[in-house]
Each structure stands twice: as structure tokens, then as C-alpha cells.
C-alpha positions as CSV (number, residue, x, y, z in Angstrom):
1,M,0.0,0.0,0.0
2,L,1.1,3.6,-0.7
3,V,0.7,5.8,2.3
4,G,1.0,9.5,1.6
5,Y,1.8,12.4,3.9
6,S,1.6,16.1,3.2
7,R,2.3,19.1,5.4
8,S,2.3,22.9,5.2
9,S,3.4,25.2,7.9
10,T,0.7,27.8,7.8
11,V,-2.9,28.4,6.7
12,E,-1.5,30.8,4.0
13,Q,0.1,27.8,2.3
14,K,-3.3,26.0,1.8
15,A,-2.8,25.9,-2.0
16,G,0.6,24.1,-1.5
17,L,-1.1,21.5,0.8
18,I,-3.8,20.9,-1.8
19,A,-1.2,20.5,-4.5
20,Q,0.7,18.0,-2.4
21,D,-2.5,16.0,-1.7
22,E,-3.3,15.9,-5.5
23,A,0.3,14.7,-6.3
24,L,0.0,11.9,-3.7
25,K,-3.3,10.7,-5.1
26,A,-2.0,10.9,-8.6
27,V,0.7,8.4,-7.8
28,G,-1.8,6.0,-6.3
29,C,-1.6,6.7,-2.5
30,E,-4.5,4.7,-1.0
31,R,-4.4,6.6,2.3
32,T,-3.1,10.2,2.7
33,F,-2.5,12.1,5.9
34,S,-2.4,15.9,5.8
35,E,-1.7,18.6,8.4
36,Q,-1.0,22.3,8.7
37,V,1.6,22.5,11.4
38,S,5.1,23.9,11.7
39,S,7.8,21.2,11.3
40,V,8.9,21.9,14.9
41,G,5.3,21.4,16.2
42,K,3.7,18.2,17.2
43,R,3.0,16.4,13.9
44,E,0.1,14.1,14.8
45,Q,-0.8,13.1,11.2
46,L,2.8,12.1,10.5
47,E,2.7,9.8,13.5
48,A,-0.6,8.4,12.4
49,A,0.7,7.8,8.9
50,I,3.8,6.0,10.2
51,A,1.7,4.0,12.6
52,L,-0.5,2.8,9.7
53,A,2.3,1.8,7.4
54,R,3.1,-1.9,7.4
55,D,5.8,-4.2,6.1
56,G,6.0,-3.9,2.3
57,D,4.2,-0.5,2.2
58,T,5.8,2.6,0.8
59,F,5.6,5.9,2.6
60,V,5.3,8.8,0.1
61,V,5.9,12.5,0.4
62,T,6.1,15.1,-2.3
63,R,9.3,16.8,-1.1
64,L,11.9,16.2,1.6
65,D,11.2,19.5,3.4
66,R,7.6,18.4,3.9
67,L,8.7,15.4,6.0
68,A,11.7,16.3,8.1
69,R,13.0,19.3,10.0
70,S,16.7,18.3,10.1
71,T,19.0,15.6,9.0
72,Q,18.7,13.9,12.4
73,D,14.9,14.0,12.2
74,L,15.0,12.5,8.7
75,L,17.4,9.8,9.7
76,S,15.1,9.0,12.6
77,I,12.1,8.7,10.4
78,V,13.9,6.6,7.8
79,E,15.1,4.3,10.6
80,R,11.6,3.9,12.0
81,L,10.2,3.1,8.6
82,D,13.1,0.7,7.9
83,K,12.4,-1.2,11.1
84,K,8.8,-1.7,10.0
85,G,9.9,-2.8,6.5
86,V,8.5,0.4,4.9
87,A,10.2,2.2,2.0
88,L,10.3,6.0,1.7
89,R,9.6,7.6,-1.6
90,I,10.1,11.3,-2.3
91,L,8.3,12.4,-5.5
92,D,10.2,15.6,-6.2
93,F,13.8,15.1,-5.2
94,A,15.9,17.5,-7.3
95,G,13.7,16.9,-10.3
96,S,13.3,13.1,-10.0
97,S,11.7,10.5,-7.7
98,V,13.9,8.6,-5.2
99,D,13.1,5.8,-2.7
100,T,15.0,4.1,0.1
101,T,14.8,0.7,-1.5
102,K,17.8,1.7,-3.5
103,G,21.1,2.1,-1.7
104,V,22.2,5.0,-3.8
105,D,18.9,6.9,-3.3
106,K,19.2,6.4,0.5
107,L,22.6,7.9,0.4
108,L,21.4,10.9,-1.8
109,I,18.5,11.5,0.6
110,T,20.9,11.7,3.6
111,V,23.4,14.0,1.8
112,F,20.7,16.3,0.5
113,A,19.1,16.5,3.9
114,A,22.5,17.6,5.4
115,F,22.8,20.3,2.7
116,A,19.3,21.5,3.2
117,E,19.9,21.8,7.0
118,F,23.2,23.6,6.3
119,E,21.4,26.1,4.0
120,R,18.6,26.7,6.5
121,N,21.2,27.4,9.3
122,L,23.0,29.8,7.0
123,M,19.7,31.6,6.2
124,L,18.8,31.8,10.0
125,E,22.3,33.2,10.6
126,R,21.9,35.9,7.9
127,Q,18.5,36.7,9.3
128,R,19.9,37.2,12.8
129,E,22.6,39.4,11.4
130,G,20.1,41.5,9.5
131,I,17.9,41.9,12.6
132,A,20.9,42.9,14.7
133,R,21.9,45.5,12.1
134,A,18.4,46.9,11.9
135,K,18.2,47.2,15.7
136,L,21.5,49.1,15.7
137,E,20.1,51.5,13.1
138,G,16.8,51.9,15.0
139,K,14.8,50.3,12.1
140,Y,13.7,47.1,13.9
141,R,10.8,47.3,16.2
142,G,9.8,43.6,16.4
143,R,6.3,42.3,16.8
144,A,3.8,44.6,18.5
145,P,3.1,43.4,22.0
146,T,-0.6,42.4,21.9
147,A,-1.1,41.5,25.6
148,R,0.3,44.9,26.8
149,S,-2.2,46.7,24.7
150,K,-4.9,44.7,26.4
151,A,-3.5,45.2,29.9
152,D,-6.5,47.1,31.2
153,Q,-8.9,44.5,29.9
154,I,-6.8,41.7,31.4
155,R,-6.8,43.4,34.8
156,A,-10.6,44.1,34.7
157,L,-11.4,40.5,33.8
158,A,-9.1,39.2,36.6
159,K,-10.8,41.6,39.0
160,D,-14.1,40.1,37.9
161,G,-12.8,36.7,38.9
162,L,-12.1,35.0,35.6
163,T,-9.2,32.5,35.5
164,K,-6.0,33.3,33.7
165,G,-6.9,30.7,31.1
166,K,-10.3,32.1,30.4
167,I,-8.9,35.6,30.1
168,A,-6.3,34.4,27.6
169,E,-8.9,32.6,25.6
170,R,-11.4,35.5,25.6
171,L,-8.7,38.1,24.6
172,G,-6.8,35.9,22.2
173,V,-3.5,36.1,24.0
174,S,-1.3,33.5,25.7
175,E,-1.8,32.5,29.3
176,R,1.8,33.4,29.9
177,S,1.1,37.0,28.7
178,V,-1.8,37.2,31.1
179,F,0.5,36.1,33.9
180,S,3.1,38.8,32.9
181,V,0.5,41.6,32.7
182,L,-0.9,40.7,36.1
183,A,2.6,40.3,37.6
184,M,3.4,43.8,36.4
185,A,0.4,45.2,38.3
186,L,1.7,44.0,41.6
């Protein structure tokens, strides 16, 4: 059986998720699992897809970056699939399809994952340098603090006896932010 998995990080990438699902169905995936979650978040559908896959099945993704967040993560997933007797197929891998049933493809996947992680780390480093430079020049303000702008509402709701969790839910802020605002009032 072909088991497909698709992922996008944000709701704004909905079209990309739909395209992934269509590509998985086009190659004959009998079951597909989709989710919109950051690669660093809890990926419940990935876990469900891996749990479903059995000996002789093939686990299919459209691209490597839709599956793993790092080389270590990829190798862990490949090892889990290998132990179950499940092959991994990546449909678009530098323009062609690869799968882990072939030794050379398994090597390519590992090497490309290492390069992808390296490139991501370089990009994050450049981003941090750019932010530091912008801060020095007074051009970087960061994200607007939402909880502080709602501090009066937070205090009023707390005074009315609402729990911190209910306040956070009602105002669309994190519970931690509610704690911070209330701690500043002391």
C-alpha cells in the first residue's frame, strides 16, 4: 500500500497543501494524511501515517522538506520506517523521484538533507545578522506586544474573577502573557 503524507506550515500555504495531496493521489496513494503545522510542532498526522504503514508498504511525500526538520529528524524517520519494512519515496527530489529501497537513493537523501539543513542554518544566521543591524540602526521594532495593549482588559477580567486561562482565551493572548501583565500590576 502507498501511504501519503503532506504538510504545510501555515494556513496561508493552503494551495501548496492541496497540490501535495493531489500529487500523492495521482501516484496512487490509498491513504493520505495531511496537516498544517510547523515542522517543529507536534505532527500528529505524521505519527498516524507512520503507525498505519506496514511491512511492504511505501511511505510517500512530495518533497523532503515536507517530511523532516533536520538531518537527524529525517534519519530517525527513515530508521523507524526501515524497522517496519516500509520504504520511503520522495516524489520531487531535485527533479526526480527517489526511494529508500535503492542504496544510492538512500545515500542521496541523507546527503541532500544535510545540505538542506546547512542552508537553513545559513539563512537563519543571515536573518539574525540582519535583525541585529536593523536594531543598531533603529529600524527594527519587532512584533507589536498584543497583551500589553490589552492590559486594562486583562486586569478588569481578573478583578471580575475570571481565571487566567479564560482571560487568555477571551482576549486571544497566551496564558503566559496574562501572567506577565498581572505580575506587572503587583
